[in-house]
N, C-alpha and C positions, 0 to 999 in steps of 0.2 A: 322322661314325666310321662305321665300319662299321657296314652293316647285308643287308648280303648274300652269301652263297656257295654258284658255279654246282658241281653237283654234277654229273657219269653215271651212269650205270651203264646201261649197254649203249648200246638206244637211247633211254635215256629220262633228259632233260630232269629233273634237282633244282635248287629254288632254295631256297635257308633266309634267311627272315630275318628280322629283331631283333623283337620285340617289343616292344622293352628292357627290364626288371629290374625287378626287386621286392623289394626290401629286405625279409626279414624275421625275425623274432630264431632263433637259431642252435637256441635252441630246436626246434624245427621242423625241423627235417637228423634226432633221435632224442628223441627223451619218452624211449622208454625204456631209457633210461641214462645214468646218473649225468653230472651237469655238468662233470666234472674231466675225464672221460671226452669230454666232447665239445668240451672244452677245449683238453685236448691232443691231438685231433686236429688242430684248428681250429690250435692253435699250427702243428704240424709246416706245412701245409698255406699259410705264413709267415699267413693271414687273421685277422681281428678276431674278438675274439671274444663282441660287443653282436652284433650285426646280419651277417648276410649276405647277401651281391645273389642272385637265385638269375637266370638267362635266364630270358629269354620267348621262346624262338624258333617261329616258324611253317616252312610249308614251302608251295609250290605244285611242279606234276607237271603234267609234260606228257608224253602217251603217246597214241597209237592218235587223231589230231584232240580230243582231251578238256586241256585244264586245270584241275584239279583244285588249291584250297587245300585242305589239311590243316592243319586247327584255325585260328582266325583268330581271335589274343587278345585283350587281355584288355579294348581298349576306353575306354567314358572310367570312371572313374574313381570308385567308388559309396563315396565319403567314405572312404573306406580310406584312406588318406597315402600314395597310391602312383602320385604325380606322374611320375616315371617309364619307364612304361607306355605302352599303347597308344598307338604309334608307327605299329602294322602296314600301315590304307590306306593310308596315304601313304608313307611305305615298298615297299605296294607301283609308287602313283604312278611317285617316280623308276628304280621298276628297269621302266619302263614293261609294268609289266600292267595291263589297263581289268581291272574290275570286270566291268565288261559282259561280257568272252572266258570267265569263268570257270565251265564248265560243271558241275563237281564240287565240292562239299566236304565230306570226310571228318572226322567227329570222333571223335578221341579218345579222351572224354568229354566232360561237360556244365557243369565250372566253368566259369565264366565269368573266370577265366581263357585260356579254350579256344573260348570263344563268345559272350564282350561285343563283339569286332572289330563284327556282326553286329547290332551292335544299338544300334550312331552314327545317330547321325539322318541319314537322305536315304543311307545307304547302304544299301535292304532296297530303295531305289526303283531306284538304278546296280543294281540284280542283275536276272541272266537272269529272266524269267519261272516256264522250264521246267530253273528251278535244284534236281538233282535232293543233297539235304542227307542223307547218308548215316552210321548209326548207332546202334548198336546197340539192336535192342528192350528188353533190358536195361536197359539205360539213363535209359530213357525212364520205366521200369518207377518203376525205381528212383526220382527226381525227385516223384513223385508224391504221395509221401513220404518224403519218407527221414531217415537212420536217421545221425546224430549225434553216436552216441551211444563210439564208440569215435575220433571223431578228439582232437586236441590244440592247436585253432587260434586264434590273437587274437581279440582280442572287437569281435565285428561280420562277424567275415568267416560264420558261415553261414552267417547271416539273409540279406548281401549274396549268396551262394550260393544259399539259395534262391530269391533273390525275382530273378537273373538265370536260373536256370534255367527259371520254371514264365514267364519273359516268353519266350523265347526256342522255348519249349514252343508258348505260344501266335497269337506272330508266325509260327511257323514252319511250323505241321502239314502244309499241303499240301505244303509241299516234298519233307519228309522223308521218305525208302525205309530202311526198316528190317528189321536184319538179325536173325538167331539166333548162328551161328558162325563164320560169315566171309560172302565175296561179294567176286569180283568187279571189281572201278570202273573196270576202264581192262587191257586188255594190258598183263601183267607187272602189275600195282597191284591187291593181295590186301587188304587189312582182317578184319583177326581179331581175337575178342574175346577179353581171358586174364578176366578181371575182375582182381579186389585191390585196387587201387587204385579206382576205384569198381565194382560190382557189372557194368558195361556197357564199363566204360575195354578201348582196343583199341588196338594195334599196327599198324601199314601194312607190310605186305612185299611189296618191291619189288623185282622178276628181268626183268633182261633179257639177249645176251647172253653165260651164263654170267657173269656180273657180281648180283653182292645186294646190297642193301640196308637196312634194317629203324630206323623212325621207329616210336620205342622208346614215344612220350608221356610217363603220367608212371613209367609202372613202374623208370626207369631217373632214382634224384640222385646226385648228384656222389660223395659218402658212399659211396653204394652198393656202387661197387666194393670197399672195405676192409672194410665194414659192412657187406654187405645185411641182415643180419637187426637194421637200426638203422629204427624204427619213424619215419618220418614223418608230420607233423600232420595235414596232410588225404587221407590214408588211409584207408577208412572200417572197413578191413577189411584193419590188417594184415603180421593173424599174414598170413593169406591171399598178400593185397603181396609180403611175402618170398620166399615161396615159388613168387611169378611170377617175381621180379626174379631167382632161384637160375636156377629152372629157363632164362630168358630168353640168361643171360647165361652160360654152360654151351651154351648153344648155338649164341651168338653164339664164343663162342672157340674154340668144336669148327669152325667151317662159314669163319671166318675172315670175315667179310664183315663191310662197314662203317653204322656204326650213327651217329642221328642222335634226339635226344633232348631237348626241350620246353626243361627247364632245366638240362642241361650249360651250361657254360660255351662262347658263342657263339667260328663256324659249328657246334660240337657236331659234327665230324666228323670219327670215328679208328675206333678197331677192340678187343679184348675181349682179353684176354689171362689168362690160368688165374695164381696168385699163392698156391699152397698150397692152404690154406682158402678162399681169395679169389680178388679177381678185380683187374686191376690197366686203368684207361684209358691207352688208346696215340691221340693226334692222331696226324690226318695232319697233313701240312705241307703246309703253306695254298701252292697254285695260285695265284700272281700274277704 
């Protein structure tokens, strides 16, 4: 099945790579609304009512002689019955991308489906010794004592998230390059902290030759265009996450720039339009 899709942003090459899909309970799409309301949305979208397949997308960016991996996928399934994800390393190889060629990694946040690919046995040894991993300082601080009081996750997920984040921070502490609010990783590649989903959640803004694209990480989910106020089960501060989502979607609708997000259906390349008090997702026509 298709697992990669190329986009050009001016002089910047962008490759969307699928890590697979995460089948999760549909309550995760909006745990602050009535089940009947969620079911109605799913029915309108011709989707099953019991479980929803979340795409899991990572991005490779080439700019200014640097090869930048944005997020690293799930890696190994931590006994959570997620066998259809964790494909990133194999699919990077299929795309002709050598792990040793990656100069930088940008993490939108440290949930296990964004850092786990770096924890697969043998991966660290294949990476450059001078690899730089860019992540918000607030994100690293949060995972020293994470707060799960406002999330609504299936059983086992909080422990798995804690374990993955702790292990990642320990194994890659010498490669971490922390920033506070924003940092230019490469020419035209800016990572910017938004907070909300997690305290250090960040988006990556690309700009070159008048073209712009935003990789939104977990700031935007499929249901978030029509219902930006629905709380996702993985959001550690759901009210702030909703505010971040609305601000970002308004900006993207105003600029007309392209959007890619972790959990939008692969390849997740599209634009945002205003639709009354909400928004509308406008996928690009595939270029092949």
